N, C-alpha and C positions, 0 to 999 in steps of 0.2 A: 497507420496502426490503429486508428480509431474507426468505429462505425459512424459514418457521417450521415448516411441516408438509410432508411428502413421502410419497407412497404406498410407497416402497421404502426410502429412506434415513432414518437417524435422526441427529439433530444433538445433540451434547452441548455445552453452553455452559460456558465457564470463568467466573470471576468478572468482573464489570463493572469495567473499568479506564479510567483517563484516559491519553490520549497527546496529542501535539501534532502538528498538520499546519500547516506554514508558520507556526508560532508560535501558532496558535490551538488551544485545548483541544477535544478530541473524546472521545467514549467508544466503547469497543468491548469485546469479550469476550476475555479472556486466552487465548492459544493459537490464536485464529482467524487466518487470513491477514490481513496488514495491508491488502491490497487489498479484502478483503471488508468490513472495518470502514470503509474509506474509501467504498466503494460504498454501504454502508448509510447513511452520513452525507450522501449525495448528491453525492459527488465523483466525477466521471466522467473527467476529464482527469488522468492520472497524470504525463504528461510530454509533450514535443514532440519530434518526430523531429529528429535532428541536422542533416540536410541541408536539408529543406524546411520545417522548423518546423511540421509538422502535428501536431495533437493525437493522443495515443495513450492508450488506456484499458485496462481489464481485458479481456484477449483470450483467451489459451490456458488460463490458470489452472493450468498444470502445470510452469511454469518453463522452457519451451522457447523462447519468443520473447523479444524485448527490449522489448515494449510497456510493461512495468511497472517498468522500472529507475528506482529512486529513491535518494535519499541518506537513509540511516537512521542516526541517531546519528553523523553526520559521515562515514559510510562510503558512497562512491558505488557505483553499479552493483548495488544490492541488488534482487533479484527479489521484489517485495512480494507476488506471488501465492502464494508458498510460504514466505515469512518469517513466523514466528509473532509475533503481537502480545504485547508485554509492557507493563506499566505504565510511564509516563513516557517512552516512546520519542519521539524527535524525528524526524519524517518530513517530507521536503521534496522538491519536484519537482527533478529533475536537469536541468541545462542542458547541452545537447550530449552528448558522449560520457562525461561524468563527469570530474571533476578529483580526482586523488589528493591534492592539496594544498589541500583545502577548509579554509577558516579561519573561515567564518561559521556 
């Protein structure tokens, strides 16, 4: 599920790290966007739209849209397409527009 070779671009991988998605352990590479690690793990739905509850996934990959807003280490509205993965991160789907008083 990852692009391993490309005719123009080169990819440098950080160390393999474990992180948590919805409480379940996953692996990715340190420094890669969180969304890329989730995509490689087969996770396509990153959140649901606040009004119509439609699934949203990895879309722009440059931090311009709101399709990838998630709760990371208890902080809502993190754009996971540009946020770098670190070991032990807790990543969760965001409900609605994000709650600054997240307690779970």
